[in-house]
MIBAMAR-180256 format. One record per residue (C-alpha): x, y, z; residue in one letter. Coordinates in Angstrom, 2 decimals. Layout:
MIBAMAR-180256
x|y|z|resn
X|Y|Z|A
...
This chain:
MIBAMAR-180256
x|y|z|resn
8.77|58.62|-28.78|M
7.84|55.98|-26.44|K
8.28|57.27|-22.55|K
8.78|54.64|-19.89|L
6.29|55.22|-17.10|Q
7.17|54.82|-13.60|N
4.62|52.98|-11.35|Y
4.39|54.79|-8.22|V
1.55|55.64|-5.66|T
-0.51|52.92|-7.22|G
-0.34|54.29|-11.19|Q
1.88|54.63|-14.07|W
3.10|57.99|-14.80|L
5.40|59.94|-17.46|E
8.02|62.38|-16.36|G
7.06|65.82|-17.33|K
10.72|66.63|-18.44|G
12.00|65.68|-21.94|E
13.39|62.34|-20.82|G
16.77|60.38|-21.17|V
17.62|58.39|-24.03|P
18.29|54.65|-23.84|M
19.85|52.67|-26.69|F
19.29|49.40|-27.94|D
23.11|48.09|-27.29|A
23.68|46.17|-30.41|I
21.94|48.53|-33.19|T
22.39|52.08|-31.20|G
18.74|52.28|-32.00|E
16.77|54.45|-29.60|L
14.28|52.09|-27.25|V
12.80|54.33|-25.36|A
13.16|57.36|-23.34|L
13.69|57.49|-19.09|S
11.88|60.69|-17.42|D
11.13|61.05|-13.55|T
10.68|64.91|-13.46|E
7.65|65.61|-11.33|G
7.93|62.91|-9.20|L
7.52|63.42|-5.69|D
9.77|61.35|-3.75|F
8.60|61.70|-0.45|A
4.74|60.83|-1.30|E
6.35|57.74|-3.17|I
8.45|56.33|-0.01|L
5.35|57.45|2.38|Q
3.02|55.79|-0.02|Y
4.89|52.55|0.53|G
5.26|52.72|4.22|R
1.44|52.80|4.57|T
-0.23|51.31|1.42|K
2.04|48.16|1.08|G
3.59|48.15|4.39|G
0.61|47.85|6.46|E
-0.62|44.68|4.33|V
2.87|43.31|4.50|L
3.26|43.55|7.80|R
0.10|41.72|8.72|K
0.87|38.53|6.51|M
2.72|35.57|8.05|T
5.64|34.27|6.85|F
3.93|31.48|5.23|Q
1.34|33.72|3.43|E
4.14|36.11|2.12|R
6.30|32.78|0.93|G
3.21|31.28|-0.87|N
3.06|34.52|-2.50|M
6.26|34.68|-4.18|L
5.94|31.35|-4.70|K
2.71|32.26|-7.09|S
4.65|35.50|-8.35|L
7.67|33.38|-9.54|A
5.36|30.79|-11.26|L
2.98|33.28|-12.88|Y
6.64|35.06|-13.93|L
8.50|31.82|-15.38|T
5.24|31.38|-17.63|K
5.71|35.14|-19.31|R
9.56|34.78|-19.76|K
9.52|34.47|-23.75|A
8.60|38.42|-23.53|S
11.08|39.40|-21.83|F
14.13|37.28|-23.45|Y
13.71|39.89|-26.63|E
14.15|42.98|-24.60|L
16.84|41.67|-22.93|S
18.88|40.96|-26.14|Y
18.16|44.66|-26.89|R
20.83|45.51|-23.63|T
23.17|43.59|-25.14|G
22.61|39.73|-23.69|A
23.03|36.62|-25.00|T
20.19|33.90|-24.18|K
23.09|32.68|-21.32|V
23.31|35.87|-19.62|D
19.27|36.72|-20.49|S
18.83|33.40|-18.24|W
20.89|34.20|-15.58|I
19.43|37.62|-15.43|D
15.93|36.57|-15.81|I
15.14|33.03|-14.90|E
17.71|33.80|-12.04|G
15.55|37.33|-10.93|G
12.74|34.12|-10.58|F
14.93|31.70|-8.86|G
15.01|33.81|-6.19|N
11.75|34.21|-5.63|L
11.62|30.46|-5.82|F
14.19|29.99|-3.06|A
13.09|32.86|-0.73|N
9.47|31.29|-1.00|A
10.79|28.31|0.56|S
12.50|29.74|3.30|L
9.11|30.35|4.30|R
9.23|26.91|5.76|K
12.04|28.52|8.65|L
9.81|31.01|9.69|F
6.75|30.16|12.10|P
3.42|30.74|10.60|N
3.12|34.29|12.11|Q
4.10|37.80|11.06|P
7.15|37.88|13.29|Y
10.27|35.70|13.91|H
11.36|34.44|17.40|V
15.06|33.93|17.41|E
17.23|31.32|19.52|G
16.69|29.66|22.64|D
15.17|31.32|25.68|A
17.47|32.78|28.17|I
16.83|32.04|32.00|D
17.56|35.50|33.76|L
16.75|34.20|37.42|S
17.44|31.29|39.52|R
13.78|30.52|40.37|G
12.92|30.33|36.56|G
10.36|33.25|36.65|R
12.02|35.73|34.77|F
13.17|35.31|31.36|M
13.95|37.14|28.12|A
13.83|35.99|24.35|H
14.25|37.72|21.29|H
11.64|38.78|18.79|I
12.02|40.04|14.88|M
9.24|42.21|13.57|V
9.38|43.37|10.42|P
10.69|47.42|10.01|K
7.56|50.04|9.46|R
9.61|51.55|6.59|G
10.41|50.92|2.82|V
13.37|49.13|1.35|A
15.25|51.56|-1.55|I
16.99|49.34|-3.71|H
19.45|51.68|-5.72|I
20.89|49.41|-8.39|N
23.75|50.76|-11.48|A
24.40|47.35|-12.50|F
23.28|45.62|-15.95|N
21.19|43.04|-14.50|F
17.40|44.77|-15.02|P
15.74|41.66|-13.75|V
17.89|39.46|-10.96|W
19.26|42.99|-9.52|G
15.67|43.79|-8.62|M
14.26|40.76|-7.69|L
16.91|39.15|-5.48|E
16.99|42.28|-3.18|K
12.55|42.36|-3.32|C
12.21|38.59|-2.61|A
14.09|39.36|0.72|V
12.00|42.55|1.46|N
8.75|40.92|0.73|W
9.73|38.04|2.95|M
10.48|40.38|6.09|A
7.26|42.05|5.18|G
8.44|45.00|4.01|V
7.65|47.05|0.86|P
10.11|47.91|-1.88|A
11.02|50.86|-4.05|V
12.72|50.26|-6.90|V
15.57|52.25|-9.08|K
16.83|50.53|-11.62|P
20.12|51.25|-13.87|A
18.70|53.39|-16.51|T
20.22|52.14|-19.52|N
18.42|48.84|-19.28|T
15.30|49.72|-16.73|S
13.33|49.36|-19.97|F
13.29|45.69|-19.16|L
12.53|46.08|-15.49|T
9.64|48.01|-16.41|E
8.49|45.14|-18.46|A
8.87|42.89|-15.96|V
7.01|45.14|-13.23|V
3.94|45.36|-15.35|R
3.64|41.87|-15.37|E
3.74|41.89|-11.69|I
1.39|44.59|-10.86|I
-1.00|42.92|-13.50|A
-0.76|39.92|-11.40|S
-2.18|41.14|-8.21|G
-0.24|38.97|-6.46|I
1.70|41.62|-4.39|L
-0.21|43.71|-2.34|P
-1.15|47.38|-3.59|E
2.23|49.52|-2.64|G
4.20|46.42|-1.97|A
6.32|47.17|-5.34|L
7.05|50.55|-6.84|Q
9.12|51.60|-9.77|L
11.32|54.36|-10.55|I
13.00|53.93|-14.27|T
15.09|56.97|-14.46|G
17.04|59.37|-12.20|S
16.00|59.80|-8.46|A
18.70|61.62|-7.19|R
16.68|63.32|-4.26|T
15.55|60.29|-3.10|I
17.27|59.73|0.01|L
16.24|63.81|1.24|D
13.07|61.69|3.08|T
14.44|58.48|4.15|V
13.49|57.59|7.76|E
14.69|55.53|10.67|S
12.97|52.57|9.52|Q
13.84|52.69|5.83|D
16.51|50.54|4.35|V
18.82|51.94|1.65|V
20.13|49.01|-0.65|T
22.76|50.08|-3.56|F
24.55|48.23|-5.93|T
27.38|50.36|-8.17|G
30.57|51.61|-8.31|S
32.41|52.40|-4.64|A
32.50|55.91|-5.32|T
28.64|56.44|-5.97|T
28.26|54.18|-2.83|G
30.41|56.04|-0.52|R
28.86|59.10|-1.47|L
25.17|57.85|-0.97|L
26.18|56.19|2.36|K
27.41|59.75|3.41|S
24.16|61.69|2.73|H
23.00|63.61|5.96|K
20.05|62.00|6.22|R
20.91|58.63|6.20|I
23.60|59.74|8.78|I
20.72|61.93|10.89|D
18.17|59.02|10.81|E
21.09|55.88|11.03|A
19.37|54.47|8.02|V
20.81|50.86|7.32|P
22.89|51.31|4.04|F
23.76|48.09|2.68|T
26.49|48.37|-0.29|M
27.69|46.38|-2.85|E
30.16|47.83|-5.07|A
32.49|46.91|-8.10|D
35.36|44.75|-6.59|S
38.66|43.43|-7.99|L
37.94|39.86|-7.20|N
40.26|37.25|-8.06|A
40.91|33.90|-9.05|S
43.79|31.69|-7.92|I
45.14|28.52|-9.66|L
46.78|26.55|-7.34|G
50.74|25.27|-7.53|E
49.39|21.80|-8.14|D
46.76|22.32|-11.01|A
49.40|22.26|-13.56|V
48.17|21.98|-17.45|P
46.99|18.49|-18.17|G
45.45|17.98|-14.80|T
41.73|18.52|-14.79|P
41.58|21.67|-12.47|E
43.81|23.75|-15.02|F
41.59|23.17|-17.78|D
38.80|24.42|-15.30|L
40.42|27.54|-14.60|F
40.62|28.23|-17.77|I
37.27|27.51|-18.69|K
36.15|29.70|-15.58|E
38.06|32.66|-16.30|V
36.89|32.81|-19.67|R
33.50|32.48|-19.07|N
33.93|35.33|-16.08|E
35.18|37.37|-18.92|M
32.83|37.11|-21.51|T
29.23|36.16|-19.49|V
27.41|39.38|-19.36|K
30.27|40.78|-21.57|C
32.16|41.08|-18.38|G
29.90|43.19|-16.57|Q
29.23|41.66|-13.29|K
30.32|42.90|-10.06|C
31.74|38.90|-9.42|T
33.38|38.88|-12.83|A
37.15|37.90|-12.13|I
39.54|40.67|-12.89|R
42.90|39.61|-11.39|R
44.06|36.28|-12.54|I
46.71|35.10|-9.99|I
48.76|31.97|-11.32|V
52.56|30.37|-10.21|P
55.11|31.76|-11.75|Q
56.00|29.24|-13.86|N
52.72|28.59|-14.91|L
51.97|32.08|-15.91|I
52.99|31.61|-20.40|D
50.99|28.53|-20.13|D
47.96|29.79|-18.86|V
48.16|32.83|-20.88|Q
48.41|30.64|-23.94|A
45.53|28.85|-22.26|A
43.13|31.89|-22.34|L
44.26|32.84|-25.65|G
43.26|29.79|-27.07|K
39.96|29.81|-25.31|A
38.79|33.47|-26.12|L
39.58|32.35|-29.27|D
36.37|30.74|-29.46|K
34.58|33.68|-27.94|I
32.15|34.95|-31.21|T
30.81|38.83|-30.52|I
27.68|40.26|-32.19|G
23.72|39.83|-32.45|D
22.93|37.82|-29.26|P
19.78|36.38|-31.06|R
22.15|33.83|-33.01|L
22.89|30.76|-32.07|K
26.65|31.36|-33.03|E
27.30|34.20|-31.11|V
28.65|33.37|-27.94|R
29.34|37.45|-26.53|M
27.24|40.51|-26.88|G
27.71|44.01|-26.28|A
27.97|46.13|-23.42|L
25.31|48.13|-21.69|V
25.77|51.37|-23.74|S
28.59|52.81|-26.16|K
29.23|55.23|-23.00|D
29.94|51.84|-20.89|Q
32.86|51.27|-23.39|V
34.27|54.41|-23.45|T
34.37|53.91|-19.73|E
36.28|50.37|-19.81|V
38.59|52.12|-22.75|R
40.04|54.27|-20.37|E
40.17|52.12|-17.34|R
41.77|49.54|-19.50|V
44.10|52.36|-21.05|Q
45.02|53.30|-17.30|E
46.03|49.49|-16.44|L
48.36|49.38|-19.71|A
50.27|51.95|-18.08|K
52.63|49.70|-16.63|T
50.52|46.15|-17.65|A
50.86|44.27|-21.43|S
47.81|44.02|-23.31|I
48.55|40.24|-24.33|V
45.00|39.14|-26.11|Y
42.45|41.59|-27.71|G
42.61|45.31|-29.70|D
40.68|48.25|-28.04|L
40.24|49.33|-32.12|D
39.74|46.00|-33.19|K
36.42|43.71|-33.29|I
34.87|41.58|-35.40|E
31.03|41.10|-35.02|T
28.69|38.36|-36.36|I
25.02|39.69|-37.64|G
25.65|43.24|-35.98|A
27.50|46.45|-37.04|D
30.17|47.35|-34.79|A
30.33|50.61|-35.12|K
26.57|51.09|-34.27|K
26.53|48.64|-31.27|G
28.44|49.06|-27.79|A
30.89|46.12|-28.89|F
34.25|45.73|-27.22|L
36.32|42.61|-27.52|A
37.57|40.59|-24.58|P
40.98|42.31|-23.29|I
43.61|39.93|-21.61|L
46.40|42.24|-19.82|L
49.63|40.85|-18.08|R
51.23|42.29|-14.84|E
54.33|40.84|-14.13|D
55.26|43.13|-11.25|Q
51.82|42.99|-9.47|P
53.54|44.01|-6.01|F
55.17|47.03|-7.34|T
52.72|48.43|-9.82|N
49.31|49.18|-8.13|L
46.90|50.11|-10.74|A
45.78|46.00|-11.38|V
44.71|46.20|-7.51|H
42.83|49.50|-7.71|E
41.71|49.96|-11.10|T
38.47|48.06|-12.29|E
37.54|48.11|-16.20|A
34.06|46.81|-16.16|F
33.81|45.01|-18.82|G
35.44|41.93|-20.58|P
38.60|42.53|-19.26|V
41.13|40.62|-17.07|S
44.86|40.40|-15.67|T
47.03|37.97|-15.42|I
49.92|38.00|-12.55|M
52.45|35.97|-10.72|P
52.95|34.13|-7.50|Y
56.10|32.41|-5.80|K
54.55|30.78|-3.19|N
50.92|30.34|-1.87|L
51.06|33.41|0.75|D
52.44|35.34|-1.96|E
49.09|34.62|-3.64|A
46.99|35.77|-0.65|I
48.62|38.49|-0.18|T
47.78|39.64|-3.94|L
44.74|38.29|-3.25|A
44.38|40.71|-0.28|Q
45.74|43.67|-1.96|M
42.47|44.36|-3.77|G
41.09|45.41|-0.41|K
37.67|43.38|-0.20|G
36.07|41.69|-3.19|S
32.73|39.82|-3.58|L
34.19|36.59|-4.74|V
37.52|34.70|-4.94|S
37.93|31.58|-6.06|S
40.77|28.76|-6.25|I
41.45|25.71|-8.66|A
43.18|23.10|-6.54|T
43.02|19.48|-5.86|Y
45.20|19.85|-3.14|D
42.67|19.95|0.00|D
45.57|21.66|2.16|K
46.23|24.08|-0.51|I
42.40|25.00|-0.10|A
42.11|25.22|3.46|K
45.46|27.48|3.73|D
44.10|29.65|1.51|Y
40.24|29.93|2.38|V
41.33|30.47|6.02|V
43.96|33.37|5.00|N
42.11|34.88|2.27|A
38.45|34.83|4.50|A
38.95|38.03|5.52|S
39.19|39.96|2.49|H
36.42|38.31|0.63|H
32.74|37.69|1.06|G
32.76|34.33|-0.63|R
35.48|31.44|-1.60|I
34.95|29.33|-4.49|L
37.00|26.23|-4.11|V
36.94|24.32|-7.96|V
37.89|20.69|-8.30|N
36.97|17.80|-10.69|R
34.83|16.51|-7.77|D
32.31|19.28|-8.01|M
32.88|20.79|-11.58|A
29.70|19.50|-13.08|K
27.43|20.73|-10.18|E
29.45|23.88|-9.61|S
27.26|27.35|-10.16|T
30.43|29.05|-11.24|G
32.41|31.83|-9.71|H
30.52|34.74|-10.63|G
27.14|33.11|-9.55|S
25.69|34.48|-6.41|P
23.00|32.39|-4.59|L
20.18|33.27|-2.54|P
21.07|31.10|0.56|Y
24.79|32.29|0.44|L
25.70|35.72|1.98|V
26.23|38.14|-0.92|H
28.60|40.85|-0.55|G
32.52|41.46|0.75|G
34.60|43.64|3.42|P
36.10|46.84|2.19|G
36.20|47.81|-1.27|R
33.37|45.26|-1.81|A
31.10|47.80|-0.06|G
31.03|46.07|3.48|G
27.48|44.95|2.79|G
25.73|41.70|3.10|E
22.71|40.49|1.26|E
20.81|37.35|0.94|M
21.78|34.14|2.87|G
18.62|32.75|3.36|G
17.32|33.80|6.63|M
20.21|35.91|7.09|R
19.17|38.11|4.06|G
15.51|38.12|5.74|I
16.66|39.28|8.98|K
18.36|42.71|7.82|H
14.74|44.14|7.14|Y
13.67|42.61|10.56|L
14.07|44.83|13.77|Q
15.31|42.53|16.53|R
14.18|43.37|20.37|T
14.85|41.83|23.49|A
11.75|41.15|25.32|I
11.91|39.90|29.23|Q
9.01|38.93|31.23|G
7.26|35.66|33.01|S
7.62|32.68|30.98|P
3.57|32.68|30.96|T
3.94|36.21|29.56|T
6.94|35.02|27.12|L
4.71|32.32|26.11|T
1.61|34.14|25.26|E
3.86|36.69|23.30|I
6.17|34.21|21.38|T
3.35|31.57|20.52|S
6.26|29.16|21.90|I
5.89|27.51|25.78|Y
8.69|28.41|27.88|Q
9.77|26.26|30.72|Q
8.10|26.85|33.95|N
5.18|28.83|31.98|A
1.73|28.00|33.52|K
0.12|24.70|31.76|Y
-2.85|25.20|30.06|K
-4.87|21.95|30.88|E
-6.44|20.47|27.88|A
-10.24|19.33|27.91|E
-9.03|15.84|26.45|Q
-6.33|14.01|25.40|H
-4.13|16.31|23.56|P
-3.67|14.10|20.26|F
-7.73|14.20|19.84|K
-6.78|17.85|18.93|Y
-6.56|18.74|15.16|H
-3.42|21.34|14.20|W
-5.77|24.38|14.39|E
-7.10|23.79|17.91|D
-4.01|23.19|19.51|I
-1.95|25.82|21.10|Q
1.26|26.51|22.84|P
1.00|25.51|26.90|G
-1.98|22.98|26.13|M
-0.92|20.52|28.68|S
-2.00|17.29|30.22|M
-0.47|14.83|33.08|K
-0.19|11.27|32.44|T
-0.97|8.27|35.02|H
2.17|6.66|36.92|N
4.57|3.81|35.45|R
6.96|1.64|37.84|T
10.36|0.54|36.10|F
10.95|-3.66|36.95|T
13.86|-5.05|36.87|D
12.27|-7.11|34.24|T
11.70|-4.10|31.71|D
15.20|-3.19|31.96|I
16.50|-6.90|30.79|I
14.08|-6.96|28.09|N
14.84|-3.62|27.01|F
18.39|-4.97|26.72|S
17.51|-7.94|24.95|N
15.07|-6.38|22.58|L
17.59|-3.81|21.56|T
21.11|-5.19|21.86|W
22.31|-2.14|24.30|D
24.24|-3.96|26.65|H
26.09|-1.57|28.63|F
27.05|-2.52|32.15|Y
24.73|-0.33|34.08|A
21.97|-1.83|32.61|H
23.16|-5.79|32.94|T
26.27|-5.99|34.89|D
25.00|-4.81|38.74|I
28.45|-5.71|40.02|T
30.70|-3.72|37.84|S
28.85|-0.06|39.52|L
31.68|0.38|42.04|D
33.36|3.92|40.46|G
30.46|5.06|38.64|S
27.93|7.41|38.84|I
24.92|4.55|38.91|F
24.11|3.12|42.15|E
22.15|0.04|41.06|K
20.44|-1.36|37.87|R
20.12|1.57|35.59|T
17.13|2.09|32.92|A
18.17|2.73|29.60|H
17.70|6.56|28.59|G
16.06|5.40|25.25|Y
13.50|3.16|27.47|F
12.74|5.87|29.82|I
11.88|8.15|26.49|I
9.86|4.90|25.21|S
7.93|4.63|28.66|A
7.06|7.81|28.42|A
5.38|8.02|25.06|A
3.95|4.63|26.09|G
2.55|7.15|29.04|L
1.66|10.05|26.51|F
0.62|8.84|23.45|V
-3.20|8.18|22.24|Y
-4.13|4.80|21.19|P
-7.04|5.71|18.89|N
-6.52|6.87|15.61|K
-7.17|10.29|15.17|G
-5.49|13.69|14.04|P
-2.06|13.06|14.86|V
-1.15|11.19|11.75|S
3.03|10.49|12.36|A
5.82|10.58|14.47|N
8.13|13.05|12.95|Y
10.96|12.60|15.45|G
13.06|14.30|18.11|L
14.52|18.08|18.59|E
16.16|17.05|21.86|E
16.57|15.00|24.67|C
18.04|15.19|28.19|R
18.55|13.06|30.62|F
19.25|14.67|34.30|L
19.72|11.77|36.56|R
19.35|8.39|36.29|P
16.31|6.18|37.06|L
16.65|2.67|38.43|Y
14.16|-0.66|38.90|H
11.46|0.18|41.02|N
11.72|3.83|40.28|D
8.19|5.43|39.29|T
7.77|8.33|36.43|I
4.91|10.20|35.33|Y
5.01|12.61|31.85|V
3.92|16.32|31.30|R
2.98|16.42|27.81|L
2.89|20.20|26.71|T
2.69|22.31|23.33|C
5.80|23.70|22.78|K
5.40|25.27|19.21|Q
3.20|25.01|16.35|K
5.18|24.78|13.01|V
3.29|25.09|9.55|D
4.66|22.50|6.80|R
3.38|22.55|2.94|D
1.85|18.74|1.80|V
2.65|18.06|-2.03|A
2.63|14.24|-1.42|S
-0.47|11.70|-1.04|A
-1.41|13.32|2.41|E
-4.00|15.56|3.84|H
-2.70|18.91|5.19|P
-1.21|18.87|8.12|S
1.38|21.11|10.41|G
4.03|19.79|12.94|I
3.26|20.06|16.49|V
6.35|20.26|18.88|K
5.37|18.97|22.12|W
7.40|19.33|25.57|Y
7.88|16.12|27.03|A
9.10|16.40|31.20|E
9.63|13.37|32.49|I
9.48|13.53|36.36|F
9.81|11.25|39.55|D
6.59|10.23|41.18|A
7.89|9.95|44.45|N
9.49|13.58|44.48|N
8.10|15.59|41.32|D
11.84|16.06|40.07|E
12.36|16.13|36.86|K
14.37|13.63|35.57|V
14.56|14.11|31.71|A
12.75|15.62|29.30|F
12.54|15.70|25.33|A
11.12|17.54|22.70|T
8.99|15.35|20.46|V
7.38|15.96|17.06|L
4.37|14.58|15.92|T
2.41|15.42|12.32|M
-1.12|16.95|13.47|V
-3.72|16.70|10.24|Q
-5.74|19.92|9.96|K
-9.36|20.37|9.89|K
-11.30|19.82|6.80|Q
-13.88|23.02|6.49|E
-13.87|23.54|3.12|V
-16.19|20.26|1.55|F
-19.25|19.00|2.63|V
-19.36|15.90|3.00|E
-21.15|14.48|0.17|M
-23.59|11.86|2.09|T
-26.91|10.35|0.68|E
-29.01|12.67|2.81|D
-26.89|15.60|1.50|K
-27.03|14.71|-1.92|I
-30.83|14.22|-2.21|N
-30.96|17.68|-0.92|A
-28.71|19.22|-3.21|C
-30.23|17.30|-6.56|L
-33.96|18.00|-4.96|S
-32.85|21.90|-5.27|A
-32.08|21.54|-8.39|L
-34.10|23.02|-11.08|K
-33.77|22.93|-15.30|E
-33.57|26.54|-15.47|D
-31.10|27.28|-13.03|M
-27.79|29.16|-14.36|K
-24.11|28.03|-13.50|P
-22.18|30.81|-11.71|K
-19.06|29.91|-14.41|W
-19.19|27.56|-17.31|G
-21.88|26.71|-19.57|I
-23.31|23.36|-18.55|M
-26.73|23.23|-17.83|T
-28.17|21.67|-15.06|P
-29.19|18.60|-16.87|Q
-25.58|18.51|-18.45|H
-24.23|18.58|-15.02|M
-26.03|15.41|-13.69|V
-25.11|13.63|-16.66|E
-21.90|14.79|-16.62|H
-21.33|13.24|-13.32|L
-23.15|9.98|-14.03|E
-20.51|9.42|-16.63|Y
-17.78|9.84|-14.05|T
-19.74|7.40|-11.77|Y
-19.34|4.82|-14.76|K
-15.51|5.37|-14.44|I
-15.34|5.20|-10.69|A
-17.05|1.91|-10.47|S
-15.21|0.35|-13.38|G
-17.49|0.42|-15.98|E
-15.79|2.52|-17.98|I
-12.25|1.83|-18.31|Q
-10.96|1.56|-21.95|D
-8.95|4.78|-22.07|F
-6.11|6.42|-21.63|E
-4.78|8.65|-19.05|I
-5.22|12.11|-20.44|A
-2.53|13.55|-17.43|T
1.11|13.80|-18.90|P
3.16|11.08|-16.68|S
5.81|14.03|-15.83|T
3.08|15.85|-13.94|I
0.85|12.73|-13.20|L
1.62|12.30|-9.38|D
1.67|15.71|-8.79|K
-2.05|15.98|-10.46|V
-3.04|12.88|-8.41|H
-1.77|14.17|-5.15|N
-3.68|16.92|-5.14|S
-7.13|15.18|-4.55|L
-5.72|14.83|-0.69|W
-5.48|18.55|0.02|N
-8.11|20.74|0.93|Y
-8.14|23.10|-2.38|D
-11.11|23.14|-4.30|K
-11.17|22.44|-8.17|F
-10.37|25.48|-10.13|P
-13.70|27.41|-11.88|K
-13.86|26.58|-15.81|N
-11.93|22.84|-15.41|S
-11.83|21.10|-18.63|Q
-12.96|17.61|-18.41|F
-10.37|15.72|-21.04|P
-13.29|14.45|-23.19|Q
-15.21|17.53|-23.54|L
-14.84|19.76|-26.19|E
-13.94|23.24|-24.80|K
-17.02|25.87|-25.34|N
-19.21|23.02|-26.53|T
-21.95|21.20|-25.21|L
-22.37|17.58|-25.49|E
-25.85|15.90|-26.68|P
-28.19|14.86|-23.55|L
-28.81|11.39|-23.25|K
-32.10|11.43|-21.39|H
-34.93|13.10|-21.80|P
-35.25|15.23|-18.97|D
-33.58|16.40|-16.12|L
-35.41|14.08|-13.44|A
-34.18|11.01|-15.55|T
-30.93|12.27|-15.45|A
-31.11|12.39|-11.34|I
-32.41|8.92|-11.41|E
-29.73|7.54|-13.68|K
-27.05|9.37|-11.58|F
-28.70|7.84|-8.38|K
-28.57|4.23|-9.70|A
-25.08|4.72|-10.91|Q
-23.57|5.97|-7.90|R
-24.97|2.82|-6.01|E
-22.80|0.80|-8.19|K
-19.70|2.67|-7.42|Y
-20.38|2.54|-4.28|L
-21.67|-1.74|-4.40|E
-18.40|-2.06|-6.77|F
-15.76|-0.88|-3.52|F
-17.83|-2.55|-0.90|K
-17.11|-5.91|-2.75|E
-13.54|-4.87|-3.81|N
-12.05|-2.66|-0.75|P
-8.41|-3.16|-2.23|E
-9.14|-2.48|-5.97|A
-7.96|0.41|-7.57|K
-9.49|1.91|-11.12|L
-7.99|4.59|-13.61|K
-9.31|7.72|-13.62|N
-8.97|10.35|-16.64|L
-6.72|12.87|-15.12|V
-5.82|11.70|-11.37|F
-4.49|8.20|-12.78|G
-4.97|5.27|-10.38|E
-7.06|5.33|-7.69|L
-8.08|3.65|-4.72|N
-11.33|3.43|-2.61|K
-10.26|6.48|-0.22|Y
-8.92|8.20|-3.30|E
-12.29|7.35|-5.39|S
-13.97|9.27|-1.86|Y
-11.69|12.42|-2.06|L
-12.54|12.88|-5.49|L
-16.24|12.39|-5.35|E
-16.31|15.18|-2.24|R
-14.33|17.40|-4.57|K
-16.32|16.65|-7.69|H
-19.44|16.91|-6.26|L
-18.89|19.92|-4.29|N
-17.58|21.44|-6.86|H
-20.46|21.18|-9.43|H
-22.92|21.68|-6.51|F
-21.58|24.92|-5.92|E
-21.39|25.78|-9.40|Q
-25.31|25.78|-9.73|F
-25.50|27.49|-5.90|G
-26.80|24.45|-4.22|L
-24.21|24.46|-1.73|L
């Protein structure tokens, strides 16, 4: 029988024991054996800390984010094979979508967070703090990657999402991971990890997988490690109290089972959209993933006068749930993960049934479609009713981790809140109401006991992700029974894997450490106007001082007339008594505008656009006849993604200080953002001399570095594309699908090379077209002549747009960009560049 392998210390290894069997949840067939006997967990953890950690820590947040994005795209293209395995865990297609594509979605979401971090390996948090009156001693906080490994122990049935929602976060932070998934479904986790490793996208050591028991893995954890656990509260508390965890003060995040509650608002009576949404939400949470979700609704809290209506409506909704082989379209609910899980759920239901009544479903009766109920791990939805929830406490203490939930009544909202709190902490709660006062009262008073609260109503229903869906940008975790942990939450989640350190020193020193200009740091005088530099050449602290400008009475009046800002301080000098103003006062926005007029460089250059203001402060009034100058200093650089028709660029934050020229007193300041182009250092400019030099070096017997073209085929191909670019050939349909045409068209503006072996639409793959010219020399002459026609066309028609087979309509400049990329691609193909 096949044994699952563990991916550790850079290799796929089988355990040395007999293995633990894993069964198909639908058919009961043996799927594989899980075995970790003989693995050296100390060696595995140390391998991650060194091999994977050293590489990840040196990567910038931008590099890590782009790595995650590439991985998400890679896995998405291969998702079909994962679905086939997921069905064997008992999951339907919808269940599998949540697990598989939800996991990939976590990669995408965390990848996008790179935009919130600097383009460096560490993060600078918050604002600087002045520790001295003279402004020469200050502090800031930085956050650096921990030098350990993230150990993720998952006991719940989310073999893909459970891994990737955690790993995406630690990878973004620059920390490697060791993943120990739930054993019963680890065959699906193994399949995904195999693809991840095969992709080569992650640095070696960034991910290790243990597919079975790892009872001693915590014995060698260190203080720089982070441990996360998802599973039962009992097991979690046992792991959290491990001696090594305590001795090394290892951060331990627990996401435990919780008795999540959903409340029906008193206004949400039958016939309202909120009542229907509530019933739908509860039914979904009982049956999606067969109720095996840590966020599923376990307690249904409803007004006592509506409890019979809710019970009847839920019964009708559950009647529509068909159970069986999840591959079948008509099946709405699959199986639990294992027969052992069925046994455990039945035992928990029997405990609840000592005081509560089973009002829907039967533990001993189930009808299945396309599957043998006796062979699979099937269980029908079970709805219980507890009429005395303040007296009978089992409903607040016992969780049946399956398609099970319990209805209970409340008299008023205070009782509903109390009942929700009696679960002693949960991951999520929800309330269905269209009364925002009810919503506010519930949220404010129940928030102390829940990690997340969803308010369900008709306005948000179509776009809601639902009660049970944790989202990458939101905190996931909960107090008390839910484990007291916190995961995800956007930047917050990443920071769990970073060490926050307060740094103190002079503004100049801290500027160098943080790469953010700190007030009162020494200026780095620019050799030329800062707006002449490309993004790469601008550094924090780079600075210039402008010439002076004197404000006149006429300036202020004209600005009022231009903007229609006739505030009395600018226009009515007879009304200044009792105000803070002494005479006609310059508008604050005029001061900023005048400052821009002093520091903006007028000529075209790398600065491509004004991106806005982040802060603006006026320290004292300025009057007519006052004279100012500006000190412009690079404060910070922020990388950005560019997907539109523009060249790669980053954002530069400029600290603009405005001074009174008479006494050098700072009177205003602002942080001005500009979009600054990056250098183009990838492509050689295709001047006529350069083209001639390349073609002169081209010989008939040259072999390409990729592809099957001969030198003459390459030149004739280029000649043909010039016929398109000069308008001679336009009788064709654009080959690129319209759905991606904009993306493909905009790619001309970036500095990425064409992929090797790119396929030209009109050429048959792996086939050479018949040559049109007698020899290479003739082909080169025809190429040159056709290029002249292309140049002449746009000289005579500078506003023209012509179709291109791949990139759609191109103007003169875009045709130049295509020519540069295209010639570089083929000249490099034959070693001419």
